[in-house]
Backbone as numpy.savetxt, mean C-alpha at the origin, in Angstrom:
# Nx Ny Nz CAx CAy CAz Cx Cy Cz
22.64 -17.13 -0.97 23.39 -15.99 -1.78 23.27 -14.78 -1.20
24.54 -13.75 -1.19 24.17 -12.33 -0.62 23.68 -11.47 -1.59
23.38 -10.48 -0.73 22.65 -9.37 -1.51 22.99 -8.04 -1.09
23.11 -7.13 -2.13 23.54 -5.51 -1.67 22.33 -5.00 -1.66
21.39 -5.44 -1.74 19.88 -4.42 -1.81 19.38 -4.28 -0.20
19.13 -2.87 0.23 19.05 -2.58 1.35 17.43 -2.66 1.60
17.13 -3.92 2.15 15.63 -3.89 2.50 15.23 -3.85 3.70
14.06 -3.03 4.28 13.65 -2.26 5.34 12.32 -2.48 5.48
12.05 -2.92 6.96 10.50 -2.75 7.08 10.10 -1.40 7.45
8.84 -0.84 6.94 8.31 0.25 7.22 6.98 0.23 7.84
6.95 0.86 8.71 5.78 0.99 9.59 5.03 2.67 9.34
3.77 2.61 8.82 3.28 3.86 8.71 1.98 4.16 9.24
2.07 5.38 9.82 0.66 5.67 10.88 0.12 6.87 10.04
-1.28 6.69 9.84 -1.90 7.74 9.21 -2.55 8.88 10.35
-2.03 10.23 9.84 -2.54 11.34 11.13 -3.86 12.11 10.67
-4.58 11.39 9.88 -5.78 11.96 9.10 -6.51 10.61 8.77
-7.78 10.94 8.37 -8.93 9.93 7.99 -8.17 9.52 6.94
-8.08 8.20 6.45 -7.38 7.83 5.30 -8.44 7.22 4.42
-8.88 7.56 3.01 -9.74 7.04 2.41 -9.05 6.55 0.81
-9.49 5.55 0.51 -9.47 5.09 -0.97 -10.45 3.79 -1.42
-10.70 3.95 -2.55 -11.95 3.14 -2.97 -11.55 1.68 -3.59
-11.50 0.70 -2.58 -11.26 -0.69 -2.99 -12.47 -1.20 -3.57
-13.68 -0.82 -2.92 -15.03 -1.34 -3.50 -16.03 -0.31 -3.54
-16.49 -0.01 -4.93 -17.27 1.21 -4.92 -18.65 0.65 -5.12
-19.31 0.77 -4.26 -21.05 0.35 -4.84 -21.86 1.56 -5.20
-21.48 2.21 -6.00 -22.06 3.22 -6.51 -22.50 4.52 -5.39
-23.31 4.53 -4.34 -23.11 5.47 -3.66 -22.44 5.22 -2.05
-21.44 3.97 -2.10 -20.68 3.63 -1.12 -19.54 3.19 -1.38
-18.44 3.62 -0.70 -17.36 2.86 -1.28 -16.59 2.88 -0.06
-15.68 1.77 -0.28 -14.95 1.09 1.05 -13.26 0.77 0.86
-12.46 0.94 1.62 -11.15 0.42 1.42 -10.79 -0.87 1.83
-10.17 -1.32 0.90 -9.45 -2.86 1.24 -8.47 -2.61 2.51
-8.04 -3.71 3.49 -7.24 -3.79 4.50 -5.99 -4.09 4.02
-5.68 -3.47 2.77 -4.33 -3.40 1.92 -4.23 -2.34 1.42
-3.07 -1.79 0.96 -2.96 -0.62 0.45 -1.78 -0.91 -0.86
-2.58 -0.87 -2.03 -1.58 -0.96 -3.07 -0.13 -0.57 -3.20
0.88 -1.13 -3.93 2.33 -0.64 -4.01 2.48 0.65 -4.55
1.59 0.79 -5.50 1.63 2.05 -6.44 1.45 3.28 -5.82
0.49 3.25 -5.13 0.12 4.32 -4.36 1.13 4.54 -3.17
1.58 3.56 -2.49 2.75 3.76 -1.58 4.20 4.36 -2.60
4.30 3.92 -3.86 5.77 4.48 -4.32 5.52 5.99 -4.83
4.47 6.26 -4.99 4.22 7.70 -5.47 4.53 8.53 -4.48
3.80 7.91 -3.18 3.74 8.75 -1.79 5.27 8.80 -1.24
5.99 7.89 -1.39 7.44 8.10 -0.78 8.45 8.44 -1.93
7.89 8.50 -3.02 9.15 9.16 -4.16 8.76 10.10 -4.48
8.29 11.10 -3.74 8.09 12.52 -4.14 9.68 13.30 -4.49
10.71 12.53 -4.05 12.18 13.20 -4.38 12.33 12.79 -5.83
11.96 12.25 -6.34 12.30 11.73 -7.85 11.30 12.65 -8.55
12.04 13.53 -9.23 11.33 14.94 -9.83 10.52 14.76 -11.28
10.99 13.37 -11.68 10.78 12.85 -12.81 9.17 12.40 -13.32
8.68 12.13 -11.68 7.13 11.68 -11.79 6.26 12.46 -11.16
6.63 13.96 -10.66 5.94 14.74 -10.07 5.36 15.42 -11.20
3.94 15.50 -11.04 3.14 16.33 -11.80 2.21 17.11 -11.05
1.66 18.20 -11.76 0.62 19.04 -11.31 -0.77 18.41 -11.84
-0.83 18.34 -13.07 -1.74 17.50 -14.07 -1.58 16.17 -14.47
-2.03 15.18 -14.40 -1.66 13.87 -15.00 -2.79 13.36 -15.91
-3.77 14.06 -16.16 -4.67 13.44 -17.01 -5.06 12.31 -16.65
-6.11 11.60 -17.25 -6.99 10.31 -17.10 -6.36 9.12 -17.21
-5.14 9.14 -18.06 -4.37 7.50 -18.26 -3.14 7.61 -17.09
-3.03 6.45 -16.30 -2.30 6.32 -15.53 -0.66 6.26 -16.21
0.51 6.67 -15.58 1.86 6.95 -16.28 2.67 5.84 -15.64
2.31 4.60 -15.03 3.15 3.48 -14.36 4.05 3.16 -15.31
4.00 2.62 -16.59 5.10 1.87 -17.54 6.22 3.21 -17.44
5.95 4.35 -17.57 7.16 5.33 -17.60 7.60 5.62 -16.35
6.73 5.99 -15.04 7.16 6.27 -13.81 8.12 5.14 -13.09
7.35 4.03 -12.93 7.97 3.34 -12.02 9.18 2.87 -12.35
10.02 2.71 -13.56 11.22 2.48 -13.53 12.25 3.68 -13.18
11.69 4.77 -12.96 12.28 5.84 -12.72 12.32 6.10 -10.96
11.59 5.48 -10.31 11.49 5.69 -9.03 12.43 5.00 -8.16
13.16 5.51 -7.32 14.32 4.90 -6.67 14.37 4.21 -5.45
13.16 4.45 -5.19 12.41 3.21 -3.91 11.46 2.62 -4.14
11.74 1.15 -3.84 10.36 -0.04 -4.20 9.81 0.01 -3.10
8.39 0.09 -3.07 7.73 -0.73 -1.87 6.73 -1.63 -2.39
6.43 -2.70 -1.25 5.57 -3.78 -1.66 4.19 -3.29 -1.25
3.32 -3.84 -1.56 1.77 -3.58 -1.01 1.94 -3.50 0.77
1.13 -2.90 1.12 1.03 -2.92 2.78 -0.41 -3.65 3.51
-0.11 -3.98 4.61 -0.94 -4.39 5.08 -1.24 -3.71 6.73
-2.54 -3.82 7.15 -2.49 -3.49 8.72 -1.66 -4.24 9.73
-1.02 -3.74 10.75 -0.26 -4.16 11.51 -0.69 -5.12 12.05
-2.25 -5.11 12.32 -3.17 -6.00 13.01 -3.32 -7.13 12.40
-3.19 -7.49 11.05 -3.34 -8.77 10.16 -1.96 -8.71 9.74
-1.35 -9.15 10.39 0.37 -9.86 9.48 0.44 -10.91 8.93
1.27 -10.73 8.04 1.13 -12.25 7.18 2.22 -13.03 7.32
1.93 -14.45 6.69 2.98 -15.38 6.86 3.33 -15.71 8.10
2.59 -15.68 9.24 2.82 -15.85 10.12 3.45 -15.15 11.26
3.92 -13.79 10.61 4.66 -12.73 11.59 3.55 -12.32 13.01
4.43 -12.00 14.00 3.86 -12.24 15.00 4.07 -10.78 15.90
5.24 -10.14 15.39 6.03 -9.44 16.19 6.24 -8.07 15.23
5.51 -7.73 14.37 5.31 -6.29 13.85 5.37 -5.48 14.60
5.96 -4.37 14.80 5.63 -2.94 15.77 4.35 -2.71 15.85
3.37 -2.51 16.91 2.21 -1.98 17.12 2.21 -0.64 17.62
2.96 -0.06 17.46 3.18 1.46 17.78 3.04 2.56 16.87
2.18 3.88 17.00 1.95 4.59 16.45 3.12 6.09 16.46
3.59 6.43 15.63 4.76 7.23 15.98 3.98 8.74 15.93
3.75 9.51 17.18 3.15 10.93 17.05 4.21 11.74 17.78
4.79 12.82 16.83 5.56 13.35 17.43 6.83 12.80 18.06
7.28 12.94 19.13 8.33 12.17 19.65 7.84 10.85 20.55
6.25 10.62 20.27 6.03 9.56 21.30 5.53 8.21 20.45
5.41 7.17 20.86 5.07 5.62 20.42 3.67 5.50 21.03
2.63 5.49 20.35 1.53 5.35 21.18 0.80 3.91 20.81
0.18 3.12 21.63 -0.17 1.85 21.07 -1.37 1.85 20.15
-1.40 0.87 19.01 -2.40 0.96 18.03 -3.48 0.13 18.46
-4.74 0.61 18.19 -5.78 0.04 18.61 -6.03 -1.48 18.05
-6.48 -2.56 18.52 -6.71 -3.83 17.88 -7.88 -3.45 16.97
-8.22 -4.60 15.67 -9.12 -4.45 14.89 -8.96 -3.30 13.63
-9.90 -3.58 12.99 -9.83 -2.87 11.82 -11.12 -2.22 11.42
-11.34 -1.39 12.58 -12.86 -0.53 12.57 -12.73 0.66 11.80
-13.56 0.50 10.69 -13.76 1.98 9.82 -14.34 2.84 10.32
-14.44 3.72 9.91 -15.22 5.26 10.26 -16.16 5.42 9.19
-17.52 5.39 9.21 -18.62 6.10 8.10 -18.79 7.53 8.17
-18.40 8.00 6.99 -18.95 9.51 6.82 -19.76 9.37 5.74
-21.17 10.18 5.99 -22.08 10.12 4.92 -22.15 11.56 4.21
-22.61 11.30 3.08 -22.70 12.81 2.37 -23.68 12.78 1.66
-24.32 13.92 1.08 -25.43 14.03 0.62 -24.86 15.29 -1.01
-25.56 14.95 -2.05 -25.86 16.05 -2.85 -27.17 16.24 -3.87
-27.08 17.17 -4.73 -28.22 17.10 -5.90 -28.06 15.96 -6.68
-29.09 15.04 -6.80 -29.41 14.00 -7.68 -29.34 14.31 -8.99
-28.21 14.41 -9.44 -28.12 14.81 -11.27 -29.09 14.15 -12.02
-29.48 12.77 -11.60 -30.06 12.02 -12.85 -31.51 12.22 -12.59
-32.25 12.92 -11.62 -33.50 13.26 -11.29 -33.64 15.08 -11.57
-32.56 16.01 -12.33 -32.58 17.07 -12.42 -33.96 17.49 -12.91
-34.30 16.75 -14.38 -35.65 17.23 -14.94 -36.81 17.11 -14.12
-36.71 16.08 -13.30 -38.00 15.99 -12.47 -37.92 17.34 -11.61
-36.61 17.36 -10.83 -36.99 18.63 -10.21 -36.91 20.09 -10.82
-36.84 20.11 -12.03 -36.95 21.37 -12.41 -38.50 21.75 -12.93
-39.34 20.36 -13.04 -40.86 20.40 -13.34 -41.41 20.54 -11.97
-41.04 20.14 -10.84 -41.95 20.21 -9.61 -40.98 20.56 -8.59
-41.60 21.35 -7.89 -40.84 21.88 -6.55 -40.51 20.97 -5.26
-39.39 20.12 -6.01 -39.26 18.85 -4.67 -37.51 19.22 -4.94
-37.06 18.57 -3.96 -35.57 18.35 -4.16 -35.31 16.87 -3.54
-34.60 16.50 -4.60 -34.60 14.88 -4.21 -32.86 14.68 -4.39
-32.35 14.76 -2.98 -30.92 14.45 -2.88 -30.27 13.05 -3.17
-29.04 13.06 -3.56 -28.53 11.73 -3.68 -27.63 11.59 -2.27
-27.59 10.35 -1.52 -27.39 10.32 -0.48 -26.32 9.00 -0.55
-25.23 9.15 0.10 -23.93 8.04 0.24 -23.35 7.91 1.29
-21.92 7.18 1.39 -21.30 7.08 2.36 -19.72 6.52 2.14
-19.05 7.02 2.33 -17.53 6.92 2.58 -17.06 6.17 3.70
-16.40 4.95 3.49 -15.79 4.23 5.03 -14.45 4.74 4.79
-13.91 5.07 5.84 -12.57 5.57 6.09 -12.08 5.12 7.28
-10.31 4.72 7.20 -9.78 4.20 8.32 -9.56 5.77 9.31
-9.41 5.52 10.33 -9.56 6.90 11.30 -8.07 7.09 11.65
-7.51 8.17 12.07 -6.11 8.58 12.49 -5.86 7.44 13.19
-4.36 7.42 13.25 -3.52 6.42 13.95 -3.80 4.67 13.63
-4.41 4.75 12.35 -4.55 3.50 11.70 -2.98 3.24 11.26
-2.46 1.97 11.36 -1.53 1.79 11.09 -0.91 0.56 10.09
0.07 0.87 9.17 -0.13 -0.23 8.39 1.49 -0.57 8.32
2.18 -1.79 7.56 3.48 -2.35 7.20 3.60 -2.71 5.97
4.93 -2.24 5.46 4.95 -2.55 4.02 6.74 -3.09 4.07
7.19 -3.33 3.30 8.85 -3.15 3.05 9.38 -2.28 1.72
10.15 -1.92 1.85 11.01 -0.84 0.99 12.44 -1.53 0.62
12.59 -1.18 -0.79 13.95 -1.59 -1.03 14.75 -0.36 -1.96
15.76 0.16 -1.79 16.70 0.85 -2.51 16.77 2.41 -1.76
16.43 3.58 -2.06 16.73 4.76 -1.48 16.03 4.97 -0.27
16.49 6.37 0.02 15.58 6.76 1.49 14.33 6.86 1.59
13.48 6.92 2.29 11.96 7.02 2.72 11.99 8.08 3.40
10.78 9.34 2.94 10.81 10.19 3.74 10.03 10.04 5.01
10.21 10.93 6.02 9.38 10.55 7.68 7.82 10.63 7.51
7.51 11.86 6.39 6.19 12.36 6.39 5.86 12.45 4.78
4.89 11.62 4.51 4.18 11.45 3.35 2.70 11.84 3.25
1.93 11.81 2.17 0.45 12.04 1.65 0.09 10.85 1.23
-1.08 10.16 1.63 -1.57 9.04 1.11 -2.96 9.04 0.75
-3.51 8.13 -0.17 -4.87 8.35 0.02 -5.52 9.42 -1.17
-6.91 9.47 -1.31 -7.61 10.35 -2.30 -7.42 11.57 -1.82
-7.62 11.81 -0.43 -7.80 13.36 0.16 -6.47 13.75 0.38
-5.08 12.71 0.14 -3.98 13.05 0.46 -3.67 13.56 2.11
-4.20 12.79 2.68 -3.83 12.77 4.40 -2.55 12.43 4.47
-1.82 13.38 6.02 -0.39 12.82 6.12 -0.32 11.82 6.91
0.91 10.92 6.76 1.31 10.13 7.61 2.66 10.03 7.78
2.76 9.26 8.59 4.26 9.17 9.61 4.87 7.49 9.15
5.93 7.81 8.40 7.00 6.64 8.38 8.06 6.50 8.97
8.10 4.98 9.59 9.19 4.73 10.29 9.88 3.51 9.68
11.12 3.59 9.55 11.63 2.36 8.78 12.99 1.46 9.92
12.59 0.32 9.87 13.07 -0.62 10.42 14.39 -1.36 9.77
15.66 -1.30 9.77 16.29 -1.85 9.09 16.21 -3.49 9.53
16.56 -4.50 8.32 16.65 -6.00 8.56 18.18 -6.34 8.30
18.56 -7.29 9.16 19.80 -7.72 9.10 20.15 -8.93 8.28
21.21 -9.32 7.57 21.38 -10.22 6.84 20.58 -10.68 5.91
20.33 -9.39 5.11 19.20 -9.71 3.76 19.94 -10.32 2.68
19.51 -11.60 2.15 20.02 -12.35 1.49 18.93 -12.50 0.34
19.75 -12.83 -1.25 19.00 -13.06 -2.09 18.64 -14.63 -2.15
17.58 -15.15 -2.50 17.70 -16.47 -2.47 16.37 -16.87 -3.41
16.70 -18.39 -3.82 15.42 -18.79 -4.72 14.97 -20.10 -4.42
13.82 -20.22 -4.38 13.04 -21.50 -4.00 11.54 -21.38 -3.57
11.10 -22.32 -3.12 9.58 -21.85 -2.33 9.57 -21.01 -1.18
8.57 -20.20 -0.89 8.60 -18.99 -0.12 7.23 -18.97 0.21
6.84 -18.12 1.40 5.68 -17.18 1.81 5.99 -16.17 1.95
5.78 -15.02 1.03 6.08 -13.54 1.45 5.34 -12.94 2.46
5.84 -12.21 3.18 5.43 -11.58 4.26 4.51 -10.31 4.12
4.10 -10.20 3.02 3.32 -8.85 2.48 2.26 -9.33 1.28
1.42 -8.45 0.98 0.46 -8.79 -0.16 1.16 -8.73 -1.35
0.91 -9.53 -2.61 1.76 -9.44 -3.41 1.06 -8.88 -4.94
1.64 -7.89 -5.49 1.32 -7.40 -6.80 1.32 -8.30 -7.88
0.37 -9.21 -8.39 0.69 -10.32 -9.54 1.31 -9.69 -10.68
1.19 -8.65 -11.12 1.73 -8.13 -12.24 3.00 -7.69 -12.44
3.72 -7.66 -11.32 5.02 -6.93 -11.04 5.89 -8.44 -10.71
5.50 -9.52 -10.80 6.58 -10.56 -10.68 6.90 -10.94 -12.02
8.33 -11.37 -11.91 8.99 -11.92 -13.01 8.17 -13.10 -13.83
8.48 -13.30 -14.97 7.98 -14.52 -15.82 8.05 -15.69 -15.03
9.53 -15.99 -14.27 9.80 -17.27 -14.04 9.60 -17.38 -12.65
8.57 -16.74 -11.94 8.13 -16.87 -10.68 6.94 -17.68 -10.34
6.91 -18.79 -10.03 5.34 -19.65 -10.18 4.86 -19.22 -8.99
3.53 -19.08 -9.08 2.14 -19.25 -8.20 1.85 -20.24 -7.64
2.03 -21.00 -6.46 1.51 -22.03 -6.24 0.32 -22.07 -5.49
-0.03 -20.80 -4.79 -1.47 -20.55 -4.39 -1.34 -19.32 -3.68
-2.62 -18.59 -3.42 -2.90 -17.62 -2.64 -4.34 -17.28 -2.90
-5.20 -16.39 -1.99 -6.49 -15.73 -2.15 -6.10 -14.40 -2.89
-6.97 -14.42 -4.00 -6.77 -13.42 -4.90 -7.84 -12.34 -4.72
-7.19 -10.91 -4.35 -8.14 -9.78 -3.87 -8.03 -8.75 -4.87
-9.28 -8.48 -5.69 -9.60 -7.85 -7.04 -9.56 -6.42 -6.44
-8.68 -5.45 -6.49 -8.67 -3.89 -6.19 -8.09 -3.27 -7.23
-8.38 -1.96 -7.51 -7.43 -1.18 -8.36 -6.53 -0.72 -7.73
-5.12 -0.32 -8.52 -5.34 -0.71 -10.14 -4.89 -1.89 -10.54
-4.78 -2.91 -9.68 -4.26 -4.14 -10.29 -4.42 -5.40 -9.04
-4.89 -6.38 -9.33 -4.97 -7.53 -8.10 -4.01 -7.85 -7.65
-4.29 -7.84 -6.16 -2.82 -8.54 -5.17 -3.47 -10.03 -4.70
-2.44 -10.64 -4.46 -2.62 -12.14 -3.64 -2.08 -12.11 -2.51
-2.88 -12.42 -1.65 -2.99 -12.59 -0.12 -2.53 -13.88 0.09
-1.96 -14.26 1.13 -1.20 -15.30 2.13 -0.86 -16.21 0.84
0.03 -15.98 0.40 0.60 -16.58 -1.11 1.60 -17.34 -0.64
1.98 -18.23 -1.72 2.89 -19.30 -1.80 3.72 -19.15 -3.39
5.06 -18.61 -3.22 5.61 -18.60 -4.38 6.76 -19.53 -4.42
7.27 -19.74 -5.96 8.48 -20.30 -6.24 9.15 -19.49 -7.23
10.61 -19.21 -6.67 11.07 -17.92 -7.43 12.19 -17.17 -6.33
12.51 -15.85 -7.17 13.70 -15.04 -6.32 12.87 -14.53 -5.40
13.27 -14.10 -4.05 13.26 -13.44 -3.02 14.12 -13.17 -2.23
13.76 -11.92 -1.59 14.56 -11.30 -0.31 14.20 -11.87 0.81
15.47 -12.16 1.58 15.36 -12.64 3.17 15.81 -11.80 4.10
15.24 -11.06 5.04 16.30 -10.66 6.13 15.44 -10.85 7.51
16.20 -10.88 8.66 15.90 -10.89 9.96 15.52 -9.60 10.56
14.59 -9.44 11.66 14.66 -8.39 12.37 15.05 -8.63 13.86
14.91 -7.77 14.90 16.09 -7.43 15.79 15.28 -8.74 16.66
14.07 -9.02 16.41 13.65 -10.32 17.26 13.89 -11.67 16.57
14.48 -11.72 15.64 14.69 -13.23 14.96 13.65 -13.50 14.18
12.78 -12.79 13.80 11.63 -13.11 12.91 12.11 -13.09 11.07
11.89 -13.83 10.55 12.16 -13.71 8.72 11.41 -12.95 8.37
11.75 -12.16 7.42 10.84 -11.45 6.29 11.28 -11.73 4.92
10.27 -12.11 3.98 10.48 -12.42 2.86 9.73 -11.67 2.03
10.31 -10.95 0.61 9.37 -10.27 -0.09 9.97 -10.99 -1.41
9.13 -11.07 -2.53 9.39 -11.71 -3.90 10.19 -10.50 -4.65
11.03 -11.02 -5.33 11.54 -9.93 -6.34 10.79 -9.62 -7.22
10.87 -8.37 -7.64 9.86 -8.07 -8.75 10.50 -8.21 -10.18
9.82 -7.85 -11.12 10.57 -7.33 -12.35 11.48 -6.42 -12.33
12.81 -6.54 -12.84 13.88 -5.48 -12.23 13.43 -4.70 -13.40
13.15 -5.05 -14.61 12.88 -3.86 -15.54 11.77 -2.95 -15.63
10.99 -3.42 -14.87 9.72 -2.84 -14.11 10.25 -1.53 -13.19
11.19 -2.15 -12.41 11.45 -1.21 -11.38 13.41 -0.81 -11.58
13.43 -0.53 -12.30 14.93 -0.70 -12.95 15.60 0.28 -11.97
15.37 1.52 -11.47 16.27 2.43 -10.72 16.41 1.88 -9.23
15.38 1.28 -8.48 15.43 0.36 -7.30 15.80 -0.51 -7.19
16.06 -1.40 -8.30 16.73 -2.66 -7.99 17.93 -2.70 -9.06
18.76 -1.65 -9.06 19.53 -1.62 -9.83 20.98 -2.42 -9.31
21.89 -3.10 -9.87 22.94 -3.68 -9.14 23.93 -2.91 -8.58
């Protein structure tokens, strides 16, 4: 089946330390080797004025925001950990007008912090002692590079991502012969389970429980998917999500 959907490969390089808490052990927090697609969609849909807020409160607005976003994004993986047998994801980081080689591996940088131990304030007011609270954040260093897929409207070349809003550069690569297919397939990206339509069957995969919703790694699905080919002849496949949940990006 042919398709009019504009599926592209996106490669994102962070230009600052990237921090998000996939695992929080009280005083120590670590990111996973993937980025949830909701974080990416908010980052690349800043031109969708309806979802821009100065103050959002403590309750997520996914159900109202996601259908309005004109660009859909899959979850992202490190370019050094390609999914579904991909071997030729671009492994360069765009800095200015130069493409620098990406360092192999997933080395995190640890930054320690300390503050007043709030739980021990009573003791510290009674005794002349200082009992600090010590912890650490594990962060991805600058030039760490991820890849994901986008469908729909344009993608800005510079975005802010992560808890600290660090800058990142995004380069998109068009895919040829994009087709809408149905059947058993292996996605080239992590899968956000909650976004799958009801008629897509999960055959197998590894569950990664990260906020705000679990992801499926190395999955095999049976359902609708988009397939495109890059300039090196590799096939890229992404599951078609619920078109009601992402109405603007997946409008026919």
